[in-house]
C-alpha positions as CSV (number, residue, x, y, z in Angstrom):
1,M,37.5,88.4,88.2
2,E,34.1,87.3,88.8
3,D,31.6,84.6,87.1
4,K,29.1,85.7,84.7
5,E,26.0,83.6,84.3
6,I,25.7,82.7,81.1
7,T,22.6,81.8,79.1
8,Q,21.5,80.1,77.0
9,E,18.3,80.4,74.4
10,I,17.0,78.1,72.3
11,I,16.7,79.2,68.8
12,S,13.7,77.3,66.4
13,V,14.3,77.6,63.0
14,S,11.7,76.9,59.9
15,S,12.0,75.9,56.5
16,A,12.4,78.7,54.2
17,P,11.4,80.9,52.7
18,H,12.1,83.4,56.3
19,I,10.7,86.1,55.2
20,R,6.7,86.4,56.7
21,G,4.1,88.1,55.1
22,E,1.1,90.4,56.3
23,D,-1.4,87.1,54.6
24,S,-2.6,84.9,56.8
25,T,-4.1,81.2,56.3
26,Q,-7.4,82.7,57.1
27,R,-7.1,85.9,54.6
28,I,-5.4,83.2,52.4
29,M,-8.7,80.8,52.7
30,F,-11.1,83.4,52.2
31,S,-9.5,84.7,49.4
32,V,-10.2,80.9,47.6
33,V,-13.5,81.1,48.4
34,I,-14.5,84.4,46.8
35,A,-12.2,83.1,44.1
36,L,-15.0,79.7,43.5
37,I,-18.0,81.8,43.7
38,P,-18.4,82.0,40.3
39,A,-18.2,79.0,39.4
40,L,-20.5,78.5,42.7
41,L,-23.0,80.4,41.0
42,G,-22.9,78.9,37.3
43,S,-23.3,75.6,38.9
44,V,-26.7,77.0,40.5
45,Y,-27.7,78.2,37.3
46,F,-26.8,74.9,34.9
47,F,-27.8,72.7,37.1
48,G,-30.0,74.1,39.8
49,T,-30.6,74.6,43.1
50,R,-29.4,71.0,43.8
51,A,-25.9,72.1,43.1
52,L,-26.0,75.0,46.3
53,W,-27.7,72.5,48.2
54,L,-25.1,69.6,47.3
55,T,-22.6,72.1,48.2
56,F,-24.0,73.7,51.6
57,L,-24.0,69.9,52.7
58,A,-20.7,69.5,51.7
59,V,-19.2,72.7,53.6
60,I,-21.2,72.2,56.4
61,T,-19.9,68.5,57.1
62,A,-16.6,70.0,56.5
63,V,-16.5,72.5,59.3
64,A,-18.3,70.7,61.8
65,T,-16.1,67.2,60.8
66,E,-13.2,69.5,61.9
67,W,-14.3,70.9,65.3
68,V,-15.5,67.7,66.6
69,I,-12.2,66.1,65.9
70,Q,-10.0,69.5,67.1
71,K,-12.2,68.8,70.2
72,L,-11.5,65.3,70.2
73,R,-7.4,66.0,69.8
74,K,-7.5,69.2,72.7
75,V,-5.8,70.9,70.4
76,E,-6.7,74.8,69.3
77,V,-10.1,74.6,67.0
78,T,-8.9,76.3,63.9
79,V,-12.4,76.2,61.6
80,S,-12.5,80.1,61.3
81,D,-9.6,79.8,59.3
82,G,-11.7,78.8,56.2
83,S,-10.0,76.0,55.4
84,A,-12.4,73.4,56.2
85,I,-15.0,75.5,54.1
86,V,-12.5,75.6,50.8
87,T,-12.2,71.4,51.3
88,G,-15.9,71.3,51.0
89,I,-16.9,73.9,48.5
90,L,-13.8,72.0,46.6
91,L,-15.4,68.4,47.1
92,A,-18.7,69.5,46.1
93,F,-17.1,70.8,43.1
94,N,-15.9,67.3,42.2
95,L,-19.8,65.3,42.2
96,P,-22.2,65.5,40.1
97,G,-25.7,66.8,40.4
98,G,-27.8,63.7,40.7
99,V,-26.0,62.5,44.0
100,P,-27.8,61.6,46.7
101,W,-27.5,63.6,49.5
102,W,-25.6,61.9,52.2
103,L,-22.8,61.5,49.3
104,P,-21.3,65.4,50.0
105,V,-22.0,64.5,53.4
106,I,-19.7,61.0,53.3
107,G,-16.9,62.2,50.9
108,S,-16.3,65.5,53.0
109,F,-16.1,63.6,56.2
110,F,-13.4,61.1,54.7
111,A,-11.9,64.3,53.3
112,I,-11.3,66.0,56.6
113,A,-11.4,63.1,59.5
114,I,-8.7,60.7,57.0
115,G,-7.2,63.2,54.5
116,K,-6.4,66.3,57.2
117,Q,-6.9,65.3,60.8
118,A,-5.4,62.4,60.6
119,F,-2.1,63.5,59.2
120,G,-2.3,66.6,62.3
121,G,-4.1,69.0,60.4
122,L,-3.7,71.9,58.0
123,G,0.0,71.8,56.6
124,F,0.5,68.1,57.2
125,N,-1.7,66.1,54.7
126,P,-0.1,64.9,52.3
127,M,-2.4,65.1,50.0
128,N,-5.4,67.6,48.7
129,P,-8.2,66.7,50.9
130,A,-10.9,67.3,48.5
131,L,-9.5,65.1,46.0
132,L,-8.9,62.4,48.6
133,G,-12.6,62.6,49.6
134,R,-13.6,62.3,46.2
135,A,-11.2,59.3,45.3
136,F,-12.8,57.4,48.5
137,L,-16.1,58.3,46.7
138,L,-15.5,56.8,43.3
139,A,-14.2,53.9,45.0
140,S,-17.3,53.2,47.1
141,W,-20.2,54.1,45.2
142,P,-19.0,54.3,41.1
143,V,-22.2,53.6,40.2
144,H,-23.8,57.2,41.9
145,M,-20.4,59.0,40.9
146,T,-20.3,57.8,37.1
147,T,-24.2,57.9,36.4
148,G,-25.4,60.4,38.8
149,W,-25.2,63.0,35.6
150,T,-27.6,66.0,34.7
151,A,-28.5,68.3,31.6
152,P,-27.0,71.4,32.2
153,L,-29.9,74.1,31.5
154,Y,-30.6,74.9,27.5
155,G,-28.3,72.0,27.0
156,T,-27.3,68.4,26.9
157,K,-25.8,65.9,29.2
158,S,-22.8,65.7,26.4
159,G,-23.0,69.4,25.1
160,I,-23.0,67.4,21.5
161,S,-26.3,66.9,19.9
162,T,-25.6,63.8,18.2
163,V,-25.0,61.3,21.2
164,T,-26.8,61.0,24.6
165,E,-23.6,60.1,26.6
166,A,-23.2,61.6,29.9
167,T,-20.2,64.1,29.4
168,P,-18.0,65.0,26.8
169,L,-14.9,63.2,27.8
170,A,-17.1,59.9,27.7
171,A,-18.9,60.3,24.4
172,L,-15.0,60.9,22.9
173,K,-13.9,57.9,24.4
174,D,-16.6,55.9,23.4
175,A,-16.6,57.0,19.9
176,I,-13.2,56.2,19.2
177,K,-13.8,53.0,20.8
178,Y,-16.2,52.2,18.7
179,L,-15.0,53.8,15.7
180,N,-14.2,50.1,13.7
181,V,-17.1,48.5,15.0
182,E,-19.1,48.2,12.1
183,D,-23.0,49.2,13.4
184,K,-21.5,51.6,15.5
185,A,-18.9,53.4,12.9
186,Q,-21.3,55.6,11.3
187,Q,-22.5,57.5,14.8
188,S,-19.1,57.0,16.6
189,A,-17.6,59.6,13.4
190,E,-20.2,62.1,13.5
191,T,-19.8,62.6,17.2
192,I,-15.7,63.1,16.9
193,A,-16.4,65.4,14.0
194,A,-19.2,67.3,16.5
195,I,-16.8,67.6,18.7
196,K,-15.0,70.2,17.1
197,G,-18.1,72.6,17.2
198,S,-18.4,71.8,20.9
199,Y,-15.9,74.2,22.1
200,G,-18.6,77.3,22.9
201,N,-21.0,74.8,24.9
202,L,-17.3,73.7,26.9
203,L,-16.2,77.2,27.6
204,W,-19.7,78.4,29.0
205,G,-20.6,75.6,30.5
206,K,-23.9,73.8,29.0
207,V,-22.5,70.1,29.3
208,G,-22.3,67.4,31.7
209,G,-20.0,66.9,34.2
210,C,-19.1,67.7,37.9
211,I,-21.3,70.6,39.0
212,G,-18.3,73.0,39.5
213,E,-16.1,71.7,36.4
214,T,-17.9,72.6,33.6
215,S,-17.6,76.6,32.8
216,V,-14.3,76.9,31.8
217,I,-15.5,81.0,32.1
218,F,-16.1,81.3,36.1
219,I,-13.5,79.2,36.7
220,L,-11.0,81.2,35.1
221,I,-12.7,84.5,36.6
222,G,-11.8,83.1,40.0
223,A,-8.2,81.7,39.3
224,L,-7.2,85.2,37.5
225,Y,-8.8,87.0,41.0
226,L,-6.3,84.6,43.1
227,L,-3.4,85.3,40.1
228,Y,-3.9,88.5,41.0
229,K,-3.6,88.1,44.8
230,G,-0.8,86.3,44.3
231,Y,-1.6,83.4,46.3
232,I,-1.0,81.0,43.3
233,N,1.5,81.3,40.5
234,Y,1.2,80.5,36.9
235,R,4.1,77.3,36.5
236,I,1.9,74.9,37.4
237,P,-1.9,75.9,35.8
238,L,0.5,76.6,32.4
239,S,2.7,73.2,32.6
240,Y,0.0,71.0,33.4
241,I,-2.7,72.5,30.8
242,G,0.0,72.7,28.0
243,T,1.5,69.0,28.6
244,V,-2.6,68.3,28.2
245,A,-2.6,70.0,24.8
246,L,0.8,69.1,23.5
247,F,0.6,64.7,24.3
248,T,-3.0,65.3,23.3
249,W,-2.8,66.6,20.3
250,I,0.4,64.0,19.4
251,F,-1.2,60.8,20.8
252,G,-5.1,61.6,20.9
253,G,-6.6,61.6,16.9
254,V,-8.0,59.1,15.4
255,E,-5.7,59.8,12.3
256,G,-2.3,59.0,13.7
257,Y,0.2,60.7,15.2
258,F,-0.5,65.0,15.7
259,S,-4.5,64.6,14.6
260,G,-5.6,65.2,18.6
261,D,-7.9,68.3,19.5
262,P,-6.2,69.9,22.4
263,V,-8.7,72.4,21.9
264,F,-11.3,69.8,23.3
265,H,-8.9,68.2,26.0
266,V,-8.2,71.2,27.6
267,L,-11.9,73.0,27.7
268,A,-13.5,69.3,28.7
269,G,-13.0,67.6,32.0
270,G,-12.0,68.8,35.2
271,L,-8.4,70.0,34.1
272,I,-9.3,73.8,34.4
273,L,-10.8,73.1,37.5
274,G,-7.7,71.0,38.7
275,A,-4.7,73.2,37.5
276,F,-6.0,76.2,38.9
277,F,-7.6,75.0,42.2
278,M,-6.2,71.9,43.3
279,A,-2.5,71.4,41.7
280,T,-2.0,74.5,43.3
281,D,-2.6,73.7,46.9
282,M,0.2,75.7,48.9
283,V,0.3,72.3,51.4
284,T,0.9,69.6,48.5
285,S,2.8,71.1,45.9
286,P,6.0,72.2,45.3
287,S,7.2,75.2,46.8
288,S,10.3,75.3,44.9
289,I,10.2,76.5,41.0
290,K,11.7,73.6,39.4
291,G,9.4,72.0,41.4
292,Q,6.7,73.3,40.3
293,W,6.9,73.1,36.6
294,V,8.0,69.0,37.1
295,F,4.8,68.8,39.4
296,G,2.7,70.3,36.4
297,I,4.2,68.4,33.7
298,G,3.8,65.3,35.8
299,C,0.0,66.0,36.5
300,G,-0.5,66.4,32.3
301,V,1.4,63.1,31.3
302,I,-0.3,60.8,34.1
303,T,-3.9,63.1,33.0
304,V,-3.6,62.4,29.7
305,I,-2.1,58.5,30.3
306,I,-5.9,58.3,31.6
307,R,-7.8,59.7,29.1
308,L,-6.6,58.0,26.5
309,V,-5.1,54.8,27.6
310,G,-7.0,54.1,30.9
311,G,-10.6,52.7,31.5
312,Y,-11.2,55.7,33.0
313,P,-12.3,59.2,30.7
314,E,-11.1,61.3,33.2
315,G,-7.8,61.5,35.1
316,V,-7.5,64.8,37.3
317,S,-8.1,63.8,40.4
318,Y,-5.8,61.1,40.1
319,S,-2.9,62.5,38.6
320,I,-2.8,65.7,41.2
321,L,-3.3,63.0,43.8
322,L,0.0,60.9,42.9
323,M,1.9,63.9,42.3
324,N,1.3,64.9,45.8
325,L,2.7,62.4,47.0
326,T,6.1,62.9,45.1
327,T,6.2,67.4,46.8
328,P,8.5,66.2,49.4
329,L,10.8,64.9,47.2
330,L,10.7,67.7,44.3
331,D,11.1,70.2,47.2
332,R,14.1,68.2,48.7
333,Y,16.2,67.8,45.1
334,L,14.5,70.2,43.2
335,K,15.1,72.7,45.8
336,H,16.6,76.4,44.9
337,K,20.5,77.2,45.3
338,P,21.8,79.1,48.4
339,F,22.6,82.2,47.3
340,G,26.2,82.8,46.6
341,S,27.0,79.5,45.6
C-alpha cells in the first residue's frame, strides 16, 4: 500500500463574531465623519470660523501623526481608513472655542501617538484616543481648557441671563456651592430657578461649552444617522443617559432626594456627544449585549459622581475612559452563552 502524503494546514480562528459583513473600516469611519458634520456646522454657526480652524488643525495633525509613525514602524499606512480623521474631529469637539491654535495640535498628536499607535494602531487601543488626548490637555494646560470659553452667537456663555459663569454645569455647581452663603444666596437661588427656563438654549446650542457638544439637536441628527446605518446601537447611549437622568433626579437637587433636574443634566455638557459618539466606539466598548448595558450604566454612575461630588463640573470624558479599561473584563465575564447551552 502506497504511503499517502499528509499535509497539515494551520487554521487561524479569530474571536467571535465570525460573520463577515460588507462594511469596511473605511466605510464605517467616513460614515461617522458624515454623522459629525451637522455638529461641525453648528459649531461654526455658534462659535464662528475659529471652530472650523481648530477642527482643521486637529484633523491634519492626527492624519500626519499616524502617517509618520506608521512609516517609522514600517507597517502598512492606513490613514485612508478615516479613523485618524474621526479622532481629530472628536478631539476638537472637546475643546473650548477660545483655546490657542497649538492646543489641538498637541492634543491630536498625543491622541494618535500615545493613545493609538503606541498600542499597535486601530483595534488595539484600550481607551478612546480623542478622550485620552483631551484628558492629557486638561491635565497639562488646565487654565486654557477651563477658561477658554466663548459666548455663542445670540447667546451667553451659561445660557442663563442671571449669571456670567462659563458653562451651564459650572453655573449650577457654583450656585449650589454658594446657596447657603449669605451674600450670594439670593443670586444662587435665582440661578437655580433660571436653569428650568434654559432648556431651549441647551437644546439648540446657545450656551457656552466645548465647540462640538453644545447643540443637542445637531448631535442627535448625526446619531440618528449612525443608528439607521447600524453602526451603533441603542444600548450604551440609553443606559448611559438613563442612568445620569435617574441619579441626578434622586441626588442632584437642593431640596433633598428626588428634587434634582434630570432634563438639565441630560442636555447640559457633553453627555449627548459622549453617549452617542465616544462611548459607542467599537474598539473600546464591549461587544457583548450584557456588557454594553453595564458599560453604559457604569459611565452614568461615574459621570454623576464627578458632577455632583467632584471638583470638576463635568465628568463625561473621565467616565468613558475609566469604563474603557473595564471592557476586556466585561466581554470576558458577560459574554454570550454558546448556542444550545
